[in-house]
C-alpha positions as CSV (number, residue, x, y, z in Angstrom):
1,X,122.0,121.4,94.4
2,X,121.3,121.3,98.2
3,X,118.2,121.2,100.3
4,X,118.0,124.4,102.3
5,X,114.7,124.1,104.1
6,X,112.0,121.6,104.8
7,X,108.6,123.3,104.9
8,X,105.8,121.2,106.4
9,X,102.1,122.2,106.2
10,X,98.9,120.7,107.5
11,X,95.6,121.5,105.7
12,X,93.0,123.3,107.6
13,X,91.0,126.5,107.8
14,X,92.8,129.5,109.1
15,X,90.9,131.8,111.3
16,X,90.9,134.6,108.7
17,X,90.2,132.3,105.7
18,X,86.7,132.1,104.2
19,X,87.4,129.2,101.9
20,X,86.2,125.7,102.7
21,X,88.7,123.4,104.6
22,X,90.8,121.1,102.4
23,X,90.5,117.8,104.1
24,X,92.1,114.5,103.2
25,X,90.8,112.7,100.2
26,X,91.5,109.2,98.9
27,X,95.0,108.0,99.5
28,X,96.3,111.3,100.9
29,X,95.7,113.1,97.6
30,X,93.3,115.8,98.7
31,X,90.2,116.8,96.9
32,X,87.6,116.1,99.5
33,X,85.4,118.6,101.3
34,X,83.6,117.9,104.6
35,X,80.6,115.7,103.7
36,X,82.2,113.4,101.2
37,X,80.6,110.1,100.6
38,X,83.8,108.5,101.7
39,X,83.3,109.6,105.2
40,X,79.5,110.2,105.5
41,X,77.8,107.2,104.0
42,X,77.4,103.6,105.2
43,X,80.6,101.8,104.2
44,X,81.7,98.6,105.8
45,X,84.8,99.2,107.9
46,X,86.6,97.7,111.0
47,X,84.4,99.7,113.3
48,X,81.1,98.6,111.8
49,X,80.6,96.1,114.6
50,X,80.0,99.0,117.1
51,X,76.5,100.6,116.5
52,X,77.6,104.1,117.4
53,X,80.2,104.0,114.6
54,X,78.3,102.2,112.0
55,X,76.7,105.0,109.9
56,X,79.8,106.9,108.9
57,X,83.6,106.6,109.0
58,X,83.9,110.2,110.2
59,X,82.6,109.1,113.6
60,X,85.8,107.4,114.4
61,X,88.7,108.5,112.0
62,X,91.2,110.9,113.5
63,X,94.5,112.6,113.0
64,X,93.1,113.9,109.7
65,X,94.1,116.6,107.2
66,X,96.8,116.5,104.6
67,X,100.5,116.8,105.2
68,X,102.2,118.8,102.4
69,X,106.0,118.9,102.2
70,X,107.9,121.5,100.3
71,X,111.7,121.0,99.9
72,X,113.4,124.3,99.1
73,X,116.9,124.4,97.5
74,X,119.7,126.7,97.0
75,X,118.9,126.8,93.3
76,X,115.3,128.1,93.9
77,X,113.6,124.8,92.9
78,X,110.9,123.4,95.3
79,X,109.9,119.8,95.4
80,X,106.3,119.0,96.6
81,X,105.2,115.8,98.3
82,X,102.1,114.7,100.3
83,X,100.7,112.2,102.6
84,X,97.6,111.8,104.9
85,X,97.0,111.8,108.7
86,X,98.4,115.3,109.0
87,X,98.3,115.6,112.8
88,X,100.4,112.4,113.1
89,X,102.7,112.6,110.1
90,X,103.7,116.3,110.0
91,X,105.5,116.5,113.3
92,X,107.6,113.5,112.4
93,X,108.8,115.3,109.3
94,X,109.4,118.6,110.9
95,X,110.8,117.6,114.3
96,X,112.8,114.5,113.2
97,X,113.3,113.8,109.5
98,X,114.1,117.4,108.5
99,X,117.5,117.4,110.1
100,X,118.6,114.6,107.9
101,X,117.6,116.5,104.8
102,X,118.9,120.0,105.1
103,X,122.2,120.4,103.4
104,X,121.8,117.1,101.4
105,X,121.5,116.6,97.7
106,X,118.1,115.5,96.6
107,X,119.7,113.2,94.0
108,X,120.8,110.9,96.8
109,X,117.2,109.7,97.1
110,X,118.1,106.1,97.9
111,X,120.5,107.1,100.6
112,X,118.0,109.6,102.1
113,X,115.2,107.0,102.1
114,X,117.5,104.5,103.9
115,X,118.5,107.1,106.5
116,X,114.9,108.1,107.2
117,X,113.8,104.5,107.5
118,X,116.6,103.6,109.9
119,X,116.3,106.6,112.2
120,X,112.5,105.9,112.6
121,X,113.0,102.2,113.3
122,X,112.5,102.6,117.0
123,X,109.0,103.9,116.5
124,X,108.3,103.1,112.8
125,X,108.3,100.3,110.2
126,X,104.6,100.9,109.4
127,X,101.9,103.5,109.8
128,X,102.6,107.2,110.3
129,X,106.4,107.2,110.2
130,X,106.4,105.5,106.8
131,X,103.7,107.8,105.6
132,X,105.9,110.7,106.6
133,X,108.8,109.2,104.7
134,X,106.5,108.8,101.7
135,X,105.8,112.6,101.6
136,X,109.4,113.5,101.7
137,X,110.3,110.9,99.1
138,X,107.7,112.2,96.7
139,X,109.0,115.7,97.1
140,X,112.5,114.4,96.4
141,X,111.4,112.8,93.2
142,X,109.5,115.9,92.1
143,X,112.6,117.9,92.8
144,X,114.9,115.6,90.9
145,X,112.7,115.7,87.8
146,X,112.4,119.5,88.1
147,X,116.2,119.8,88.2
148,X,116.4,117.7,85.1
149,X,113.6,119.9,83.5
150,X,111.5,116.9,82.5
151,X,108.3,115.1,83.5
152,X,108.6,112.8,86.4
153,X,107.7,109.8,84.3
154,X,110.7,110.4,82.2
155,X,113.0,110.6,85.2
156,X,111.5,107.2,86.2
157,X,112.6,105.6,83.0
158,X,110.2,107.0,80.4
159,X,106.6,106.1,79.5
160,X,105.8,102.5,78.7
161,X,102.2,103.5,77.6
162,X,100.6,106.5,75.9
163,X,97.3,106.2,77.8
164,X,96.2,104.6,81.0
165,X,92.7,103.3,81.5
166,X,90.9,104.4,84.7
167,X,88.3,102.7,86.8
168,X,85.9,104.6,89.0
169,X,85.4,104.0,92.7
170,X,82.0,104.7,94.3
171,X,78.4,103.6,94.1
172,X,77.0,106.2,91.7
173,X,77.4,103.9,88.7
174,X,74.2,105.1,87.1
175,X,75.9,108.5,86.7
176,X,79.3,107.3,85.7
177,X,78.5,104.3,83.5
178,X,78.8,106.3,80.3
179,X,82.0,108.2,81.1
180,X,84.4,105.7,79.5
181,X,85.7,104.1,82.6
182,X,86.8,100.4,82.3
183,X,84.6,99.6,85.3
184,X,83.3,100.5,88.7
185,X,84.6,99.6,92.1
186,X,81.8,99.4,94.6
187,X,82.1,100.4,98.3
188,X,80.6,97.5,100.1
189,X,78.1,98.8,102.7
190,X,77.9,95.8,105.0
191,X,80.0,93.3,106.8
192,X,79.6,90.4,109.2
193,X,77.9,92.5,111.9
194,X,75.0,93.0,109.6
195,X,74.3,89.3,109.2
196,X,72.7,87.6,106.2
197,X,70.5,90.7,105.6
198,X,73.7,92.7,105.0
199,X,75.0,90.0,102.7
200,X,71.8,90.1,100.7
201,X,71.9,93.9,100.4
202,X,75.6,93.7,99.3
203,X,74.6,91.2,96.5
204,X,71.7,93.5,95.5
205,X,74.1,96.4,95.0
206,X,76.4,94.2,92.9
207,X,73.5,93.0,90.8
208,X,72.3,96.5,90.2
209,X,75.8,97.6,89.2
210,X,76.2,94.7,86.8
211,X,72.8,95.4,85.2
212,X,73.6,99.1,84.8
213,X,77.2,98.6,83.5
214,X,76.3,95.8,81.1
215,X,78.3,92.6,80.5
216,X,81.6,94.2,79.3
217,X,82.6,96.6,82.0
218,X,84.4,95.4,85.1
219,X,82.9,95.3,88.6
220,X,85.1,95.3,91.7
221,X,84.4,95.3,95.4
222,X,86.1,97.4,98.1
223,X,85.6,95.9,101.6
224,X,87.9,98.2,103.6
225,X,89.3,95.7,106.1
226,X,85.7,94.9,107.3
227,X,85.2,91.2,106.5
228,X,86.7,87.9,107.7
229,X,87.7,84.7,105.9
230,X,84.3,83.0,106.1
231,X,82.4,86.1,105.1
232,X,84.7,86.7,102.1
233,X,84.4,83.2,100.8
234,X,80.6,83.2,101.2
235,X,80.2,86.6,99.5
236,X,82.5,85.5,96.7
237,X,80.1,82.6,96.0
238,X,77.0,84.9,96.2
239,X,78.4,87.5,93.7
240,X,80.0,85.0,91.3
241,X,77.2,85.2,88.8
242,X,77.9,88.9,88.4
243,X,81.5,88.4,87.2
244,X,83.4,90.4,89.9
245,X,86.9,91.1,88.8
246,X,88.4,91.5,92.3
247,X,87.5,91.6,95.9
248,X,89.7,94.2,97.7
249,X,91.0,94.4,101.2
250,X,88.4,92.2,102.8
251,X,90.6,91.3,105.8
252,X,92.6,93.4,108.3
253,X,96.0,94.0,106.8
254,X,98.0,91.9,109.2
255,X,96.0,88.7,108.4
256,X,98.5,87.4,105.9
257,X,97.5,83.8,106.5
258,X,93.8,84.7,106.1
259,X,94.6,86.3,102.7
260,X,96.4,83.2,101.6
261,X,93.4,81.1,102.6
262,X,90.8,83.2,100.7
263,X,93.2,83.5,97.7
264,X,93.2,79.7,97.5
265,X,89.5,79.2,98.1
266,X,88.0,82.0,95.9
267,X,88.3,81.2,92.2
268,X,85.6,83.4,90.8
269,X,87.3,86.7,91.6
270,X,90.9,87.9,92.1
271,X,91.9,88.9,95.6
272,X,93.5,92.3,95.9
273,X,95.1,94.1,98.9
274,X,97.9,96.3,100.0
275,X,96.3,99.7,100.5
276,X,97.3,99.7,104.2
277,X,100.5,97.8,103.8
278,X,103.9,99.5,104.2
279,X,107.4,99.1,102.6
280,X,108.8,96.1,100.7
281,X,109.1,94.2,103.9
282,X,105.3,94.2,104.4
283,X,104.6,93.4,100.8
284,X,107.2,90.5,101.0
285,X,105.0,88.9,103.6
286,X,102.0,89.2,101.2
287,X,104.0,87.6,98.4
288,X,105.4,84.9,100.6
289,X,101.8,83.9,101.6
290,X,100.7,84.2,98.0
291,X,98.0,86.3,99.6
292,X,96.8,88.3,96.6
293,X,96.5,88.3,92.8
294,X,96.8,92.1,92.8
295,X,98.8,94.4,95.0
296,X,97.7,97.9,95.8
297,X,100.3,100.0,97.5
298,X,99.4,103.6,98.1
299,X,102.4,105.7,96.9
300,X,101.6,108.4,99.4
301,X,101.7,105.9,102.3
302,X,103.8,102.8,101.5
303,X,107.2,104.6,101.4
304,X,106.9,106.8,98.3
305,X,108.0,106.2,94.8
306,X,111.4,104.8,95.9
307,X,109.7,101.9,97.8
308,X,106.8,101.5,95.3
309,X,109.2,100.7,92.5
310,X,110.8,98.0,94.6
311,X,107.4,96.6,95.5
312,X,106.3,96.5,91.9
313,X,109.6,94.8,90.9
314,X,109.1,92.1,93.5
315,X,105.5,91.6,92.4
316,X,106.4,91.4,88.7
317,X,108.8,88.5,89.4
318,X,105.7,86.5,90.4
319,X,103.6,88.0,87.6
320,X,101.4,89.8,90.0
321,X,100.2,93.2,88.7
322,X,100.3,96.3,90.9
323,X,97.4,98.8,90.8
324,X,98.3,101.6,93.2
325,X,95.5,102.7,95.6
326,X,94.2,106.1,94.5
327,X,96.8,106.1,91.7
328,X,94.7,108.4,89.4
329,X,94.2,110.9,92.3
330,X,97.9,111.3,93.1
331,X,100.1,113.1,90.5
332,X,103.2,111.3,91.7
333,X,101.5,107.9,91.5
334,X,100.2,108.6,88.0
335,X,103.7,109.3,86.7
336,X,104.9,106.0,88.2
337,X,102.0,104.1,86.5
338,X,103.0,105.6,83.1
339,X,106.6,104.5,83.7
340,X,106.0,101.0,85.1
341,X,105.0,98.1,82.8
342,X,103.6,96.2,85.8
343,X,100.9,98.9,86.6
344,X,98.1,98.4,84.1
345,X,95.4,100.9,85.3
346,X,94.7,103.8,87.6
347,X,92.0,104.3,90.2
348,X,89.8,107.4,90.1
349,X,87.0,108.7,92.2
350,X,84.6,111.6,92.4
351,X,85.4,112.4,96.0
352,X,82.5,114.8,96.5
353,X,80.0,112.9,94.3
354,X,79.7,112.2,90.6
355,X,78.0,115.5,89.9
356,X,81.0,117.5,91.0
357,X,84.5,117.6,89.5
358,X,87.4,117.1,91.9
359,X,88.9,120.4,93.0
360,X,92.1,120.6,94.9
361,X,92.3,124.0,96.7
362,X,96.0,123.6,97.4
363,X,97.7,122.1,94.4
364,X,97.2,123.1,90.7
365,X,98.0,120.6,87.9
366,X,96.4,117.5,89.4
367,X,95.3,115.4,86.3
368,X,91.8,114.1,85.6
369,X,90.8,111.4,83.2
370,X,89.2,112.2,79.8
371,X,86.6,109.7,78.6
372,X,87.8,107.2,81.2
373,X,91.5,107.5,80.2
374,X,94.5,109.3,81.6
375,X,96.9,110.9,79.1
376,X,100.6,111.5,79.7
377,X,100.8,114.1,82.4
378,X,102.0,117.6,81.4
379,X,104.7,119.8,82.9
380,X,108.0,119.2,84.6
381,X,108.3,117.2,87.8
382,X,105.0,115.8,89.0
383,X,103.4,118.7,87.1
384,X,102.0,120.4,90.2
385,X,102.5,123.7,92.0
386,X,100.9,125.6,94.8
387,X,97.8,127.6,93.9
388,X,98.1,131.3,94.4
389,X,95.6,131.1,97.4
390,X,97.0,127.8,98.8
391,X,98.1,129.6,101.9
392,X,94.5,130.1,102.9
393,X,94.3,126.3,103.4
394,X,97.6,125.6,104.9
395,X,99.0,125.9,108.4
396,X,102.8,125.7,108.6
397,X,104.5,123.8,111.4
398,X,107.1,125.8,113.1
399,X,110.3,124.7,114.9
């Protein structure tokens, strides 16, 4: 089997389409509509220090949309992959990576990853180029499993668990507390620029969540690169009475030394990070600094399944669990979680609010948890396919 074409799409509304635009959701897996709480509510972030960008992340994020890759073959099979930052990642795939894919066997996935990584070294190593490689890599794995006529988790070695527990991200814990999730990850609204008043409001949110969830469920904090070492240590002390399981991504991703400091100083909660880290080389720096108790690569960003498996193996040698960012929102990641003994749970979120189910207008077959648990995914490959009207939401890159 050979790859005959590399189709690259960016999500967006076509002039003739009446359907709502399919914009990027969590971790590149797309279920969000414009107006999602992820982009339109107060969430601490690296730009919170500037008043004009404080209220919502949509005021400063860019290069949005989803990049969808479809690898076509001479046997009629099509592998599907995805990443985020469509305006940045899609040209890399179409104008550069595609020429190293056409005519090649998808079964040479390790070779193809190595080639893509090395040809992008002059402008890559992290960020958009690795995200682009991730989308291609996911499509390759989907294609391999389809060729073998089996679910992707079986191609990856078979399931090591029958069910996977899910936790829910978002601050609507009053609505989600009885849906069976093992816990709730809160989006912290405030960072250092909001002073002690912001700290107090953060603590109040954690206290309300603990009261609503009761003593058994877990509470986690997502800080989205917005805090610093001192603020993280002080916040950890303030929320210690509420049994916070982990504090996530409180520092900018390149502050490996800072993560090592907070991981040594904070004893009441685990330190988690890795959402915005790339490849085994970046995660090796986190491991060398003993910077986290939990690693959280995003399979759609970090280099795909090929690289995520290496990252997890490296972490497992140090008994550090891997909990992929947005793992329950990305079909490829969920298959990997089922096949990897070092991945104990999956993240889920109601992207458009807890009153609405997640609806992907482009891809059919995206799993959802039942009573707080994911069951083994159905179907061959990653279990997804394009919806009949997906073309209404996709703009193909030419040339």
